[in-house]
N, CA, C and O atoms as a GROMACS GRO file, in nm:
protein
  336
    1MET      N    1   0.084  -0.117   0.000
    1MET     CA    2   0.000   0.000   0.000
    1MET      C    3   0.089   0.124   0.000
    1MET      O    4   0.180   0.139   0.082
    2TYR      N    5   0.060   0.209  -0.093
    2TYR     CA    6   0.137   0.332  -0.106
    2TYR      C    7   0.055   0.450  -0.055
    2TYR      O    8  -0.068   0.453  -0.069
    3LEU      N    9   0.125   0.547   0.004
    3LEU     CA   10   0.058   0.666   0.056
    3LEU      C   11   0.080   0.782  -0.040
    3LEU      O   12   0.184   0.792  -0.105
    4SER      N   13  -0.019   0.868  -0.046
    4SER     CA   14  -0.003   0.987  -0.128
    4SER      C   15   0.088   1.085  -0.054
    4SER      O   16   0.122   1.064   0.063
    5ASP      N   17   0.126   1.190  -0.122
    5ASP     CA   18   0.216   1.288  -0.061
    5ASP      C   19   0.155   1.351   0.064
    5ASP      O   20   0.223   1.366   0.165
    6SER      N   21   0.029   1.386   0.058
    6SER     CA   22  -0.035   1.449   0.174
    6SER      C   23  -0.046   1.349   0.290
    6SER      O   24  -0.031   1.388   0.406
    7GLU      N   25  -0.073   1.223   0.261
    7GLU     CA   26  -0.080   1.120   0.366
    7GLU      C   27   0.057   1.098   0.429
    7GLU      O   28   0.068   1.077   0.550
    8GLU      N   29   0.162   1.101   0.347
    8GLU     CA   30   0.297   1.087   0.400
    8GLU      C   31   0.332   1.203   0.493
    8GLU      O   32   0.394   1.183   0.598
    9ILE      N   33   0.293   1.324   0.454
    9ILE     CA   34   0.320   1.442   0.536
    9ILE      C   35   0.246   1.430   0.670
    9ILE      O   36   0.303   1.458   0.775
   10VAL      N   37   0.120   1.388   0.664
   10VAL     CA   38   0.041   1.372   0.787
   10VAL      C   39   0.104   1.264   0.875
   10VAL      O   40   0.116   1.282   0.996
   11ALA      N   41   0.145   1.152   0.815
   11ALA     CA   42   0.207   1.044   0.892
   11ALA      C   43   0.339   1.091   0.954
   11ALA      O   44   0.370   1.057   1.068
   12PHE      N   45   0.415   1.169   0.879
   12PHE     CA   46   0.540   1.222   0.929
   12PHE      C   47   0.516   1.317   1.047
   12PHE      O   48   0.587   1.312   1.147
   13ILE      N   49   0.416   1.404   1.034
   13ILE     CA   50   0.383   1.498   1.141
   13ILE      C   51   0.337   1.423   1.266
   13ILE      O   52   0.375   1.458   1.378
   14VAL      N   53   0.256   1.319   1.247
   14VAL     CA   54   0.209   1.238   1.360
   14VAL      C   55   0.328   1.170   1.428
   14VAL      O   56   0.335   1.165   1.550
   15ALA      N   57   0.420   1.117   1.348
   15ALA     CA   58   0.538   1.050   1.405
   15ALA      C   59   0.622   1.149   1.485
   15ALA      O   60   0.670   1.117   1.594
   16ILE      N   61   0.641   1.268   1.430
   16ILE     CA   62   0.717   1.370   1.502
   16ILE      C   63   0.646   1.409   1.631
   16ILE      O   64   0.710   1.427   1.735
   17ALA      N   65   0.513   1.422   1.626
   17ALA     CA   66   0.437   1.456   1.747
   17ALA      C   67   0.452   1.348   1.853
   17ALA      O   68   0.464   1.379   1.971
   18ILE      N   69   0.451   1.222   1.812
   18ILE     CA   70   0.467   1.111   1.907
   18ILE      C   71   0.606   1.117   1.971
   18ILE      O   72   0.619   1.101   2.092
   19VAL      N   73   0.708   1.140   1.890
   19VAL     CA   74   0.844   1.148   1.942
   19VAL      C   75   0.858   1.267   2.038
   19VAL      O   76   0.918   1.254   2.144
   20ILE      N   77   0.802   1.382   1.999
   20ILE     CA   78   0.809   1.500   2.086
   20ILE      C   79   0.736   1.473   2.218
   20ILE      O   80   0.783   1.511   2.324
   21GLY      N   81   0.620   1.407   2.210
   21GLY     CA   82   0.546   1.373   2.331
   21GLY      C   83   0.626   1.280   2.421
   21GLY      O   84   0.629   1.298   2.542
   22PHE      N   85   0.691   1.181   2.361
   22PHE     CA   86   0.773   1.089   2.439
   22PHE      C   87   0.890   1.162   2.505
   22PHE      O   88   0.918   1.139   2.623
   23VAL      N   89   0.956   1.248   2.431
   23VAL     CA   90   1.069   1.324   2.486
   23VAL      C   91   1.020   1.414   2.599
   23VAL      O   92   1.086   1.424   2.703
   24ALA      N   93   0.907   1.481   2.579
   24ALA     CA   94   0.854   1.571   2.682
   24ALA      C   95   0.817   1.493   2.808
   24ALA      O   96   0.847   1.537   2.919
   25SER      N   97   0.752   1.379   2.793
   25SER     CA   98   0.712   1.302   2.911
   25SER      C   99   0.835   1.247   2.983
   25SER      O  100   0.838   1.243   3.106
   26THR      N  101   0.935   1.204   2.908
   26THR     CA  102   1.059   1.156   2.969
   26THR      C  103   1.129   1.269   3.044
   26THR      O  104   1.179   1.249   3.155
   27TYR      N  105   1.132   1.386   2.984
   27TYR     CA  106   1.193   1.503   3.049
   27TYR      C  107   1.121   1.536   3.180
   27TYR      O  108   1.186   1.562   3.281
   28MET      N  109   0.989   1.534   3.178
   28MET     CA  110   0.912   1.565   3.299
   28MET      C  111   0.936   1.460   3.407
   28MET      O  112   0.948   1.495   3.525
   29GLU      N  113   0.944   1.334   3.370
   29GLU     CA  114   0.972   1.228   3.468
   29GLU      C  115   1.110   1.246   3.530
   29GLU      O  116   1.126   1.232   3.651
   30ILE      N  117   1.208   1.276   3.447
   30ILE     CA  118   1.344   1.298   3.498
   30ILE      C  119   1.346   1.419   3.590
   30ILE      O  120   1.409   1.416   3.696
   31LYS      N  121   1.278   1.526   3.550
   31LYS     CA  122   1.273   1.647   3.632
   31LYS      C  123   1.208   1.618   3.767
   31LYS      O  124   1.257   1.664   3.870
   32ASN      N  125   1.099   1.542   3.768
   32ASN     CA  126   1.032   1.507   3.893
   32ASN      C  127   1.120   1.418   3.980
   32ASN      O  128   1.124   1.435   4.102
   33THR      N  129   1.190   1.324   3.918
   33THR     CA  130   1.279   1.236   3.993
   33THR      C  131   1.391   1.315   4.058
   33THR      O  132   1.425   1.291   4.174
   34ILE      N  133   1.448   1.408   3.986
   34ILE     CA  134   1.555   1.491   4.041
   34ILE      C  135   1.502   1.575   4.157
   34ILE      O  136   1.569   1.589   4.259
   35ALA      N  137   1.382   1.631   4.142
   35ALA     CA  138   1.322   1.711   4.250
   35ALA      C  139   1.298   1.625   4.374
   35ALA      O  140   1.323   1.669   4.486
   36GLU      N  141   1.251   1.503   4.354
   36GLU     CA  142   1.229   1.412   4.468
   36GLU      C  143   1.360   1.379   4.538
   36GLU      O  144   1.366   1.377   4.661
   37GLU      N  145   1.465   1.353   4.460
   37GLU     CA  146   1.594   1.321   4.520
   37GLU      C  147   1.650   1.440   4.597
   37GLU      O  148   1.708   1.424   4.704
   38LYS      N  149   1.634   1.561   4.542
   38LYS     CA  150   1.680   1.681   4.612
   38LYS      C  151   1.604   1.697   4.743
   38LYS      O  152   1.662   1.734   4.845
   39ALA      N  153   1.474   1.669   4.741
   39ALA     CA  154   1.393   1.679   4.863
   39ALA      C  155   1.439   1.576   4.966
   39ALA      O  156   1.445   1.606   5.085
   40LYS      N  157   1.471   1.455   4.920
   40LYS     CA  158   1.519   1.351   5.012
   40LYS      C  159   1.652   1.393   5.075
   40LYS      O  160   1.672   1.375   5.195
   41VAL      N  161   1.741   1.448   4.994
   41VAL     CA  162   1.871   1.492   5.046
   41VAL      C  163   1.852   1.605   5.147
   41VAL      O  164   1.915   1.606   5.252
   42ALA      N  165   1.764   1.700   5.115
   42ALA     CA  166   1.738   1.811   5.207
   42ALA      C  167   1.678   1.759   5.338
   42ALA      O  168   1.716   1.805   5.446
   43GLU      N  169   1.586   1.664   5.328
   43GLU     CA  170   1.525   1.607   5.449
   43GLU      C  171   1.630   1.532   5.531
   43GLU      O  172   1.630   1.538   5.654
   44LYS      N  173   1.719   1.460   5.462
   44LYS     CA  174   1.824   1.386   5.532
   44LYS      C  175   1.916   1.482   5.607
   44LYS      O  176   1.951   1.458   5.722
   45LEU      N  177   1.955   1.591   5.542
   45LEU     CA  178   2.041   1.690   5.607
   45LEU      C  179   1.970   1.754   5.726
   45LEU      O  180   2.031   1.777   5.830
   46GLU      N  181   1.841   1.782   5.710
   46GLU     CA  182   1.764   1.840   5.820
   46GLU      C  183   1.757   1.743   5.937
   46GLU      O  184   1.772   1.784   6.052
   47ASN      N  185   1.734   1.617   5.907
   47ASN     CA  186   1.728   1.516   6.013
   47ASN      C  187   1.863   1.500   6.082
   47ASN      O  188   1.869   1.484   6.204
   48GLU      N  189   1.972   1.506   6.006
   48GLU     CA  190   2.105   1.496   6.065
   48GLU      C  191   2.131   1.613   6.160
   48GLU      O  192   2.189   1.595   6.267
   49GLU      N  193   2.087   1.733   6.120
   49GLU     CA  194   2.103   1.849   6.208
   49GLU      C  195   2.022   1.833   6.335
   49GLU      O  196   2.068   1.867   6.444
   50LYS      N  197   1.900   1.781   6.322
   50LYS     CA  198   1.817   1.758   6.440
   50LYS      C  199   1.883   1.655   6.533
   50LYS      O  200   1.881   1.671   6.655
   51ILE      N  201   1.940   1.552   6.474
   51ILE     CA  202   2.007   1.449   6.554
   51ILE      C  203   2.128   1.508   6.627
   51ILE      O  204   2.150   1.479   6.744
   52LYS      N  205   2.205   1.591   6.557
   52LYS     CA  206   2.321   1.655   6.620
   52LYS      C  207   2.276   1.743   6.737
   52LYS      O  208   2.339   1.745   6.842
   53THR      N  209   2.166   1.815   6.717
   53THR     CA  210   2.112   1.900   6.824
   53THR      C  211   2.069   1.815   6.943
   53THR      O  212   2.096   1.850   7.058
   54LEU      N  213   2.002   1.704   6.916
   54LEU     CA  214   1.959   1.615   7.024
   54LEU      C  215   2.078   1.556   7.098
   54LEU      O  216   2.076   1.546   7.221
   55ILE      N  217   2.181   1.516   7.025
   55ILE     CA  218   2.300   1.461   7.089
   55ILE      C  219   2.363   1.566   7.180
   55ILE      O  220   2.401   1.535   7.293
   56THR      N  221   2.374   1.688   7.131
   56THR     CA  222   2.429   1.796   7.213
   56THR      C  223   2.343   1.818   7.337
   56THR      O  224   2.395   1.836   7.447
   57TYR      N  225   2.212   1.817   7.318
   57TYR     CA  226   2.120   1.835   7.430
   57TYR      C  227   2.138   1.726   7.535
   57TYR      O  228   2.147   1.755   7.654
   58PHE      N  229   2.144   1.601   7.490
   58PHE     CA  230   2.159   1.490   7.584
   58PHE      C  231   2.296   1.492   7.653
   58PHE      O  232   2.306   1.459   7.771
   59ASP      N  233   2.401   1.529   7.579
   59ASP     CA  234   2.533   1.540   7.641
   59ASP      C  235   2.532   1.647   7.751
   59ASP      O  236   2.586   1.625   7.859
   60THR      N  237   2.471   1.760   7.721
   60THR     CA  238   2.463   1.868   7.820
   60THR      C  239   2.381   1.824   7.941
   60THR      O  240   2.418   1.851   8.055
   61LYS      N  241   2.272   1.757   7.914
   61LYS     CA  242   2.187   1.709   8.024
   61LYS      C  243   2.263   1.607   8.110
   61LYS      O  244   2.250   1.607   8.232
   62LYS      N  245   2.340   1.519   8.046
   62LYS     CA  246   2.419   1.420   8.119
   62LYS      C  247   2.522   1.489   8.208
   62LYS      O  248   2.541   1.451   8.324
   63LYS      N  249   2.589   1.590   8.153
   63LYS     CA  250   2.688   1.664   8.233
   63LYS      C  251   2.620   1.731   8.353
   63LYS      O  252   2.675   1.731   8.463
   64LEU      N  253   2.503   1.787   8.331
   64LEU     CA  254   2.430   1.851   8.440
   64LEU      C  255   2.392   1.749   8.547
   64LEU      O  256   2.408   1.775   8.666
   65ILE      N  257   2.342   1.635   8.505
   65ILE     CA  258   2.305   1.529   8.600
   65ILE      C  259   2.428   1.481   8.677
   65ILE      O  260   2.422   1.462   8.798
   66ASP      N  261   2.540   1.462   8.606
   66ASP     CA  262   2.664   1.420   8.673
   66ASP      C  263   2.708   1.523   8.776
   66ASP      O  264   2.752   1.487   8.886
   67THR      N  265   2.696   1.650   8.743
   67THR     CA  266   2.734   1.757   8.836
   67THR      C  267   2.644   1.754   8.960
   67THR      O  268   2.692   1.769   9.072
   68VAL      N  269   2.515   1.735   8.939
   68VAL     CA  270   2.422   1.728   9.052
   68VAL      C  271   2.453   1.607   9.139
   68VAL      O  272   2.450   1.617   9.262
   69VAL      N  273   2.483   1.494   9.078
   69VAL     CA  274   2.517   1.373   9.154
   69VAL      C  275   2.643   1.396   9.237
   69VAL      O  276   2.648   1.360   9.354
   70GLN      N  277   2.745   1.456   9.177
   70GLN     CA  278   2.869   1.484   9.250
   70GLN      C  279   2.842   1.580   9.366
   70GLN      O  280   2.895   1.562   9.475
   71ALA      N  281   2.761   1.682   9.342
   71ALA     CA  282   2.729   1.777   9.448
   71ALA      C  283   2.654   1.708   9.561
   71ALA      O  284   2.680   1.735   9.678
   72ASN      N  285   2.563   1.620   9.527
   72ASN     CA  286   2.489   1.545   9.630
   72ASN      C  287   2.582   1.454   9.709
   72ASN      O  288   2.568   1.440   9.830
   73LYS      N  289   2.677   1.391   9.640
   73LYS     CA  290   2.774   1.304   9.709
   73LYS      C  291   2.859   1.386   9.805
   73LYS      O  292   2.882   1.344   9.918
   74LYS      N  293   2.906   1.504   9.762
   74LYS     CA  294   2.986   1.590   9.848
   74LYS      C  295   2.905   1.635   9.969
   74LYS      O  296   2.954   1.636  10.082
   75LYS      N  297   2.781   1.672   9.944
   75LYS     CA  298   2.694   1.716  10.052
   75LYS      C  299   2.669   1.603  10.151
   75LYS      O  300   2.672   1.624  10.272
   76ALA      N  301   2.645   1.482  10.100
   76ALA     CA  302   2.623   1.367  10.187
   76ALA      C  303   2.749   1.334  10.265
   76ALA      O  304   2.741   1.297  10.382
   77ALA      N  305   2.866   1.348  10.202
   77ALA     CA  306   2.992   1.321  10.271
   77ALA      C  307   3.014   1.423  10.382
   77ALA      O  308   3.062   1.388  10.489
   78GLU      N  309   2.981   1.549  10.357
   78GLU     CA  310   2.997   1.653  10.458
   78GLU      C  311   2.901   1.631  10.575
   78GLU      O  312   2.937   1.654  10.690
   79ILE      N  313   2.781   1.586  10.545
   79ILE     CA  314   2.682   1.561  10.651
   79ILE      C  315   2.726   1.443  10.737
   79ILE      O  316   2.707   1.445  10.859
   80ASN      N  317   2.783   1.342  10.677
   80ASN     CA  318   2.824   1.221  10.749
   80ASN      C  319   2.956   1.238  10.823
   80ASN      O  320   2.992   1.152  10.904
   81LYS      N  321   3.031   1.346  10.798
   81LYS     CA  322   3.158   1.369  10.868
   81LYS      C  323   3.130   1.402  11.014
   81LYS      O  324   3.037   1.477  11.044
   82PRO      N  325   3.208   1.345  11.101
   82PRO     CA  326   3.192   1.384  11.242
   82PRO      C  327   3.248   1.525  11.263
   82PRO      O  328   3.352   1.560  11.207
   83ASN      N  329   3.180   1.604  11.342
   83ASN     CA  330   3.225   1.741  11.369
   83ASN      C  331   3.341   1.739  11.469
   83ASN      O  332   3.335   1.667  11.568
   84LYS      N  333   3.443   1.815  11.444
   84LYS     CA  334   3.559   1.821  11.534
   84LYS      C  335   3.570   1.955  11.596
   84LYS      O  336   3.661   1.980  11.675
   0.00000   0.00000   0.00000
C-alpha cells in the first residue's frame, strides 16, 4: 500500500508529534525524579542536624546530672563527717 504525498506528510507529522510527546514526558519524569531526590537529600540533612542537636542536648543534660550527683555526694559526705 502506497501513501499519497499528503498522507505521508500527515504520517510524518504524527510521528514527530509522538516522538516529541515521548521526549517531553521523559523530560518531565526525569525532572520530577531529580526534584524528589533533592527533597530527600534536604530532608536527610535536616534530620542529621536535628540528631546533632539532640546529641548535644543529651550530652549537656548528662553533664548537668553528673554535676548534681557529685554535688549530692559531696553534701552527703559533709553531713556524714563527724564534727571536730
